[in-house]
N, C-alpha and C positions, 0 to 999 in steps of 0.2 A: 497730162493725160486727158482723155475725153471719153464720153460715154460711147460704148461700142456694142455691136451685135455680131461681131465676127465669131465664127464657129469655135475657134480655139479659146476665146475669152468668154467663158460662161461660168456661172457659179462663183464660189468663193476662191477657187484656185488653191495653190499650194500654201500651206501654213509655213511660216518662217522656221518653225522647229524642224520641218522636213529638210529645209535647205541647210540648217546647221548640221544635220546628220549626213548631208550629201558628200559622198566620197569624192566624186569628180570635181565638185566645186572646191572642196578643201585641198585637192591636189593641184589646182592651178598654180603656176609659178607666180611669185611676187615680183613686181618691178617697182623700184623707187620712183616717186613722182618727180623728183629732181632730175634723175637720169632720163626719164621719159621726156621731160620738157626741154632738156639741154639741146642746144643747137637750133631751136625753133624761135622764130621772131614774134609769133603771135599765135594765140589759141582762138580758133574760130569754131563756135558751137552752133550746130544746126538743130533747132528745137521745134518739133511739130506743134506743141501746145505749151503755153506758159505753165511751167512746173516740171516738164520732162527734163530740161537741162539741169535743174536743181536736184531732182530725185536721182538721176543717173550720174551726173558729172559735177555736182556741187563741190565735192572735195578736191577734185583736180583743178577746177576753176579757182578755188581759194588758193591752192598751191601755186598756180600760174601767176596770180596777182602778187602773191608774196615774193615770187621769184623775179618780179619786174616785167613780166611779159604783158603785152597788150592783149586784151580780151575783147573779142567781138562776138555778137550773138545775132543769128538770124531767127527771129520769131516768125515761123511760117504761117501760123494762124493765131487768132486771138482767143481761141478756146471757147467760142461762144455757144457751142452746141452740146455742152456737157449735161444740161438738164432740160431736155426738150419738154415743152408743155408746162414747165413750172411757172406759176404766176408771179412769183417774186424774183426768181433768178432767170429773167428773160434773156434772150440772145443779145438785145441791145445793152442791158445792164452788164452782162458778162463781158461783152466786147470792150467796155471801158474799164471794168473792174479788174479783170485778170492781168492786164498789163501793169496796173498799179501794184498788184501783189508781186509780180515779177520784179519790179523795181525795188520793193522792200526786201525781197529775198536776196537780190544781188548786193544790196547794202549790208545785209546780215553776213554775207560771205566776204565782205570787204573787197568786192570786185567792182571796179569802175568800168563797166563794159559799154562799148558802143553797140547800141541795139538798133537793128534794122527790122522793120515790121513789113512782111510781105503781104499781109492781109488776105491770104487765100482762105477759102471756105473750110471751116472746121468740119471734118468728115468727108470732104470732097477734094482733098489735095491732088489726088490722082487725076482728076478732071482738068487740073491746071498744071499738068506736069511740065509743059514747055515753059510756062512762066516761072515755075519753080527752078527749073534748070538754068534759065537765064539769070535769075536772081543769085543763085549760087555761083555761077561763072563770073558774075560781076564783082563778087566779094573776095574770091580766093586769090591769095598772093603766094608767090614762091616762098618756101620756108615756113608756111603755116603748118600747124598741127590742127587738123580738122576732126571734129567729133560729130558723128552723125548716128542716127538710130540704126540698129541692125535691120537689114532689109527683109528679114524674116520674123520680125518682132511679133506680128500677128494683128496689129492694128493697121488699117489701110493707109492712114496718114503717115504713120511711122515707116511703113514699108515703102511708100512713095518717096519720102525724103531720103531714106537709105539708098534706094535705087538711083535717085538723082545724084547723090554724092558719089556713088560708084561710077557713074557716067562722067561726072565733072572733074573729079580730083586727079586721077592718074596722070593726066597730061600737063599738070600745072606746076610741078616741082614742089607741091605740098604733100604732106603725109596724112593718110586717112586712118582713123580708128573708129570702130562702131561700138555702140553701147546698147545693151538690152534694157527694156523697161517692162513691157507686158509679157515678155518671154518668161519672167519669173513666175507668172501666173500659171502657165501651161506646160513648160518643160518638165521633164521627169527627173526629180532630184535623185532617184534611186537607179538611174541608168548606169550601165557598166562603163560608159565612156562619155567624156564631154561632147556635147553636140556641136561645138565650134572650137576654133583655134583661138584661145583667149588667155589672158593673164589678169592677175589682181593687182590693184594699186592700193597698198595700205595707206590709211589716212592718219595723219598726225593727230594727237589729241585736240589741237586747236582747229584743224580742218574738220574733224568729226563733230566737235561742238558747234562750229559755225554752220555746218550743213544741217544739223538738227534744228537750229534756230531759223535757218532759211526755209526749211520745209514747213515750219509752223506758220509762215507768212501767208500760205495759200488757204486762207480760211474758207473760201468758197468751195474748195475741193475737199477740205477736211470735214465740212459740214458744220463748222463752228462760227460761220458768219451770221449776219442778222438779215432775215430770220434764218435759223438753223435748217439744215437739210437732213431729212430722215434717212435717206439712202445716198450718202456721199460717194463721190468717186474714189476718195482716199480714206476708207475706214482704217481703224488701227491695224488690222492684220495685213493690209496692203502697205501701209507706211512702214511696218516692221521690216519689209524687204529692202528698204532703203536706209535703214538705220545701222547697217553693218559697218564695221570699222575698215572697210575696204570697198572699192568699186571694181567692176569688171569691164574690160575692154577687149574687143575682138580685133585681131590683127587684120 
């Protein structure tokens, strides 16, 4: 995640209690992780900022590693823009710190991922869309299962990565699934119908526990680093959205 000023992402957003009561979220069909991964040679995760992959896909990444799949990760930005103006958590410090948090999170997930860092500007990915598209095209292999942000997630970096994936994947022989992150902040949990064609992937107890441990590795985002952050990107009510015993993927 990263700091945002997008119109949809304002205020505290939806409380997780509202999502627990959401009929359309509860009615999404379940798909077993093993079945979903079967037939794929590699899991390729496209992550706008270090932590998006863990929040949205940590359970499935854990399952892929347990199943013996190779896991690759494109870290599109280094997440350096999340605390603009903060004297302690400067862009330079975050640029070096957040990739280390990512490495610790992957270790907690027991995922030995090959990480590719695109180094695009946090908050400005859309301005480097052609570079992003080339980076994705250079990584995709036939038989990959590619995970990318939903192209309507509401954060400009997420939307840019999602749109690039929609452009790049279809002609490659790979399969694309999209994941929501910021959408849980602004979507309507009380809507009569689901806003997308999606399914849930239940997490095994081991995957669920590993994901919680991995999320805890992002101290800079949780506000628990040194020095602490008064207004962190991932306060408890936001983290709660990603502590569910399932993950959601769009077809």
